[in-house]
C-alpha positions in Angstrom: 12.0 -6.0 -71.0 10.0 -5.8 -74.1 10.8 -2.9 -76.4 7.1 -2.0 -76.8 6.8 -1.6 -73.0 8.8 1.6 -73.2 6.6 3.1 -76.0 5.9 5.8 -76.7 9.4 7.2 -76.1 9.6 10.6 -74.4 10.9 13.2 -76.9 14.3 13.6 -75.2 14.9 9.8 -75.1 14.0 9.5 -78.8 16.4 12.3 -79.8 19.2 11.0 -77.6 18.8 7.5 -79.2 18.9 9.1 -82.7 22.1 11.0 -81.7 23.8 7.8 -80.6 22.5 5.7 -83.6 25.5 6.5 -85.8 28.3 7.4 -83.3 29.3 7.3 -79.6 29.0 10.8 -78.1 29.5 12.6 -74.8 26.7 14.7 -73.3 27.5 18.0 -74.9 28.0 16.4 -78.3 24.5 14.8 -77.9 22.9 18.2 -77.3 24.8 19.7 -80.3 23.7 16.8 -82.6 20.0 17.2 -81.5 20.1 21.0 -82.1 21.8 20.6 -85.5 19.5 17.8 -86.6 16.3 19.7 -85.6 17.4 23.1 -86.8 17.4 24.3 -83.2 13.7 23.4 -82.7 14.5 20.8 -80.0 16.8 21.8 -77.2 17.6 19.4 -74.4 19.0 21.2 -71.3 21.7 19.7 -69.1 19.3 18.7 -66.3 16.9 16.9 -68.7 19.9 15.4 -70.6 21.6 13.8 -67.6 18.4 12.7 -65.9 17.3 11.1 -69.2 20.7 9.5 -69.7 20.7 8.0 -66.2 17.2 6.5 -66.8 18.3 5.2 -70.2 21.4 3.6 -68.6 19.1 1.9 -66.1 16.7 0.7 -68.8 19.6 -0.7 -70.9 18.9 1.6 -73.8 22.5 3.0 -73.8 25.7 2.1 -72.1 28.8 4.1 -71.1 31.7 3.2 -73.2 35.4 3.2 -72.5 36.3 3.8 -76.1 37.6 7.3 -76.4 39.0 9.6 -79.1 42.8 10.3 -79.1 43.9 12.3 -76.0 44.5 15.5 -78.0 40.8 15.4 -79.0 39.4 14.4 -75.6 38.7 15.7 -72.1 39.1 13.2 -69.3 35.9 14.6 -67.6 33.7 13.5 -70.5 31.6 10.3 -70.4 30.8 8.7 -73.7 27.6 6.8 -74.4 26.7 4.2 -77.0 23.3 2.9 -78.1 22.8 -0.8 -77.1 21.1 -3.4 -79.4 18.1 -3.2 -77.1 18.1 0.6 -77.4 18.2 0.3 -81.2 15.3 -2.1 -81.2 13.3 0.3 -79.0 13.9 3.3 -81.2 13.0 1.2 -84.3 9.8 0.1 -82.6 8.9 3.7 -81.9 9.7 4.7 -85.5 7.3 1.9 -86.7 4.7 3.3 -84.3 5.1 6.8 -85.6 5.1 5.6 -89.2 1.8 3.8 -88.6 0.3 7.0 -87.1 1.3 9.0 -90.2 -0.1 6.4 -92.5 -3.4 6.4 -90.5 -3.6 10.2 -90.8 -2.8 10.2 -94.5 -5.6 7.6 -95.0 -7.9 10.2 -93.6 -6.6 12.9 -96.0 -4.3 14.6 -93.6 -0.8 15.7 -94.4 1.9 17.4 -92.4 1.9 21.2 -92.8 5.1 22.5 -94.3 6.7 25.2 -92.1 7.1 28.6 -93.6 10.6 29.9 -93.5 
């Protein structure tokens, strides 16, 4: 499958791939990473998370890994996921697409609005 065929990525898929870009993670750790990275603005509930993970496994974006942390830091019920080379190429293609959109907007004098804290 061509990476561009999956674009644009759904928001949950994009964030899950980002969460797995630098480390293998289990489901709950993925949701924690997304919440921390987005300041709580993006929340992926368990139903969305596991439906999306199942679809991503079928598409070859991620894979379940047998690599696990030491037993004292692990729970046997957890499944760990890893981004695949194809998944990395797909998220990179989506980042290129998003970058191009931002550049097009800037060329028209538009800039992102800073959020007020």
